[in-house]
ROVO-290012 format. One record per residue: x, y, z of N, C-alpha, C, O in turn. Coordinates in steps of 0.2 Angstrom, whole numbers, plus 2048, in hexadecimal, padded with zeros to 3 digits. Layout:
BEGIN
PT   n.c1   n.c2   n.c3   ca.c1   ca.c2   ca.c3   c.c1   c.c2   c.c3   o.c1   o.c2   o.c3
PT      X      Y      Z       X       Y       Z      X      Y      Z      X      Y      Z
...
This chain:
BEGIN
PT   n.c1   n.c2   n.c3   ca.c1   ca.c2   ca.c3   c.c1   c.c2   c.c3   o.c1   o.c2   o.c3
PT    6D9    B1B    E1D     6D6     B15     E20    6D6    B15    E27    6DA    B16    E2B
PT    6D0    B13    E2A     6CF     B12     E30    6D2    B0C    E33    6D4    B08    E30
PT    6D3    B0C    E3A     6D5     B06     E3D    6D1    B00    E3C    6D3    AFA    E3D
PT    6CA    B02    E3C     6C6     AFC     E3B    6C7    AF9    E34    6C6    AF3    E33
PT    6C8    AFD    E2F     6C9     AFB     E28    6D0    AF7    E28    6D0    AF1    E26
PT    6D5    AF9    E2B     6DB     AF5     E2C    6DA    AEF    E2F    6DD    AEA    E2D
PT    6D7    AEF    E35     6D5     AE8     E38    6D2    AE3    E34    6D3    ADD    E34
PT    6CC    AE6    E30     6C8     AE2     E2C    6CD    ADF    E26    6CC    AD9    E25
PT    6D1    AE3    E24     6D6     AE1     E1E    6DB    ADC    E21    6DC    AD7    E1D
PT    6DD    ADD    E27     6E1     AD8     E2A    6DE    AD1    E2B    6E1    ACC    E2A
PT    6D8    AD1    E2D     6D4     ACB     E2E    6D3    AC8    E27    6D3    AC1    E27
PT    6D1    ACB    E22     6D0     AC8     E1C    6D6    AC5    E18    6D5    AC0    E14
PT    6DB    AC9    E19     6E1     AC7     E15    6E6    AC3    E19    6EA    AC0    E16
PT    6E6    AC4    E1F     6EB     AC1     E24    6F1    AC5    E24    6F6    AC3    E28
PT    6F1    ACB    E21     6F7     AD0     E22    6F5    AD7    E21    6F0    AD8    E1E
PT    6F9    ADB    E24     6F8     AE2     E23    6FB    AE5    E1D    700    AE3    E1C
PT    6F7    AEA    E1A     6FA     AED     E14    6FE    AF3    E17    6FB    AF8    E1A
PT    704    AF3    E15     708     AF9     E17    707    AFF    E12    703    AFE    E0D
PT    709    B05    E14     709     B0A     E10    70C    B09    E09    70A    B0B    E04
PT    712    B06    E09     716     B04     E03    711    AFF    DFF    711    B00    DF9
PT    70E    AFB    E02     70A     AF6     DFE    704    AFA    DFB    702    AF8    DF5
PT    701    AFE    DFE     6FC     B02     DFB    6FE    B07    DF6    6FB    B07    DF1
PT    704    B0A    DF7     706     B0D     DF1    708    B09    DEB    706    B0B    DE5
PT    70B    B04    DEC     70D     AFF     DE7    707    AFD    DE3    707    AFC    DDD
PT    701    AFB    DE7     6FB     AF9     DE3    6F8    AFF    DDF    6F6    AFD    DD9
PT    6F9    B05    DE1     6F7     B0A     DDD    6FB    B0B    DD6    6F8    B0C    DD1
PT    701    B0A    DD7     706     B0B     DD1    704    B05    DCC    704    B06    DC6
PT    703    AFF    DCF     702     AF9     DCB    6FB    AFA    DC7    6FA    AF9    DC1
PT    6F6    AFD    DCB     6EF     AFE     DC8    6F0    B04    DC2    6ED    B03    DBD
PT    6F4    B09    DC3     6F5     B0E     DBE    6F8    B0B    DB8    6F6    B0D    DB2
PT    6FD    B07    DB9     701     B04     DB4    6FC    AFF    DAF    6FD    AFF    DA9
PT    6F9    AFC    DB3     6F4     AF7     DAF    6EF    AFB    DAB    6ED    AF9    DA6
PT    6EC    B01    DAE     6E8     B05     DAA    6EB    B08    DA4    6E8    B09    D9F
PT    6F1    B0B    DA5     6F5     B0D     DA0    6F6    B09    D9A    6F5    B0A    D94
PT    6F8    B02    D9C     6F9     AFD     D97    6F2    AFC    D93    6F2    AFB    D8D
PT    6ED    AFC    D97     6E6     AFA     D93    6E4    B00    D8E    6E2    AFF    D89
PT    6E6    B06    D91     6E4     B0C     D8C    6E9    B0C    D86    6E6    B0E    D81
PT    6EF    B0A    D87     6F3     B09     D81    6F1    B04    D7C    6F1    B05    D76
PT    6EF    AFE    D7F     6EC     AF9     D7B    6E6    AFB    D77    6E5    AF9    D71
PT    6E2    AFF    D7A     6DC     B02     D77    6DE    B06    D71    6DA    B06    D6C
PT    6E3    B0A    D72     6E5     B0E     D6C    6E8    B0A    D67    6E8    B0C    D61
PT    6EA    B04    D68     6ED     AFF     D63    6E7    AFD    D5F    6E8    AFC    D59
PT    6E2    AFB    D63     6DC     AF8     D60    6D9    AFD    D5A    6D5    AFB    D56
PT    6DA    B04    D5B     6D8     B08     D56    6DC    B07    D4F    6D9    B09    D49
PT    6E1    B04    D4F     6E4     B02     D49    6E2    AFC    D45    6E4    AFB    D40
PT    6DD    AF8    D49     6DA     AF3     D45    6D5    AF5    D40    6D2    AFA    D41
PT    6D4    AF1    D3B     6CF     AF2     D37    6C8    AF0    D39    6C8    AED    D3F
PT    6C2    AF1    D36     6BC     AEF     D39    6BB    AE8    D39    6B8    AE5    D3E
PT    6BE    AE4    D34     6BD     ADD     D34    6C1    ADA    D3A    6BF    AD5    D3D
PT    6C7    ADD    D3B     6CB     ADA     D41    6C7    ADB    D47    6C7    AD7    D4C
PT    6C4    AE1    D48     6C1     AE2     D4E    6BB    ADE    D4F    6B9    ADB    D54
PT    6B7    ADC    D49     6B2     AD8     D4A    6B4    AD1    D4B    6B0    ACD    D4E
PT    6BA    ACF    D4A     6BC     AC8     D4B    6BD    AC7    D53    6BC    AC2    D56
PT    6BF    ACD    D56     6BF     ACC     D5E    6B9    ACF    D62    6B9    AD0    D68
PT    6B4    AD0    D5E     6AD     AD2     D61    6AC    AD9    D62    6A8    ADA    D67
PT    6B0    ADE    D5F     6B0     AE5     D60    6AE    AE9    D5A    6AE    AE6    D54
PT    6AB    AEF    D5B     6AA     AF3     D56    6AE    AFA    D57    6B0    AFB    D5D
PT    6AE    AFF    D52     6B1     B05     D53    6AD    B09    D59    6B0    B0D    D5D
PT    6A7    B08    D59     6A3     B0C     D5E    6A5    B09    D65    6A5    B0E    D6A
PT    6A6    B03    D66     6A8     B00     D6C    6AF    B04    D6E    6B0    B05    D74
PT    6B4    B05    D6A     6BA     B08     D6B    6B9    B0F    D6D    6BB    B12    D72
PT    6B4    B13    D6A     6B3     B1A     D6B    6B0    B1A    D72    6B2    B1F    D76
PT    6AB    B16    D74     6A7     B16     D7A    6AD    B15    D80    6AC    B18    D85
PT    6B1    B10    D7F     6B6     B0F     D84    6BB    B14    D85    6BE    B15    D8A
PT    6BC    B19    D80     6C1     B1E     D80    6BE    B24    D84    6C2    B29    D85
PT    6B7    B24    D85     6B4     B2A     D88    6B7    B2C    D8F    6B6    B32    D91
PT    6BA    B27    D93     6BC     B28     D9A    6C2    B2C    D9A    6C5    B2E    D95
PT    6C4    B2D    DA0     6CB     B31     DA1    6D1    B2C    DA0    6D0    B26    D9F
PT    6D7    B2F    DA1     6DD     B2C     D9F    6DE    B26    DA4    6E2    B21    DA3
PT    6DB    B26    DAA     6DD     B21     DAF    6D7    B1C    DB0    6D7    B18    DB5
PT    6D2    B1D    DAC     6CC     B18     DAC    6CF    B11    DA9    6D3    B11    DA4
PT    6CC    B0C    DAB     6CD     B05     DA8    6C9    B04    DA3    6C3    B02    DA4
PT    6CB    B05    D9C     6C6     B04     D96    6C6    AFD    D94    6C1    AFB    D91
PT    6CA    AF8    D97     6C9     AF2     D95    6C2    AEF    D98    6C0    AEA    D95
PT    6C0    AF1    D9D     6B9     AEF     DA0    6B4    AF0    D9B    6AF    AEC    D99
PT    6B4    AF7    D98     6AF     AF9     D93    6AF    AF4    D8D    6A9    AF1    D8A
PT    6B5    AF2    D8B     6B5     AEE     D85    6B3    AE7    D86    6B0    AE4    D82
PT    6B5    AE4    D8C     6B2     ADE     D8E    6AB    ADD    D8E    6A8    AD9    D8C
PT    6A8    AE3    D91     6A0     AE3     D92    69D    AE3    D8B    699    ADF    D89
PT    6A0    AE7    D86     69E     AE7     D7F    69E    AE0    D7C    699    ADE    D79
PT    6A4    ADD    D7D     6A4     AD6     D79    69F    AD1    D7C    69C    ACD    D79
PT    69E    AD1    D83     69A     ACC     D86    693    ACE    D85    68F    AC9    D84
PT    691    AD4    D84     68A     AD6     D82    689    AD4    D7B    683    AD1    D7A
PT    68D    AD5    D76     68D     AD3     D6F    68C    ACB    D6F    688    AC9    D6C
PT    690    AC8    D73     691     AC1     D72    68A    ABE    D75    688    AB9    D73
PT    687    AC1    D7A     681     ABE     D7D    67B    ABF    D79    677    ABB    D79
PT    67B    AC5    D75     676     AC6     D70    677    AC1    D6A    672    ABE    D68
PT    67D    ABF    D68     67E     ABA     D63    67B    AB3    D66    679    AAF    D62
PT    67C    AB1    D6C     67A     AAB     D6F    673    AAA    D6F    671    AA5    D6F
PT    66F    AB0    D6F     668     AAF     D70    665    AAE    D69    65F    AAC    D68
PT    669    AAF    D64     666     AAE     D5D    665    AA7    D5B    663    AA5    D55
């Protein structure tokens, strides 16, 4: 991070991010992504009717699993639900 980025961050947040703070934010982000991936694996245990109740299909789960272990799969699932919901609203 350049000194320009640091000064802009200081202006935006009112405080400087320390090295420890940056490290901690990476750890928190990785933990959140791990939890989302674990939850995605739990969704595979649902039957098709339960998935339909929450607006998902098996294909949505497969599509979300295509990424790497540190990708945030919850975003893909949210998009699928919103896309399906918007199609239903148009009917």
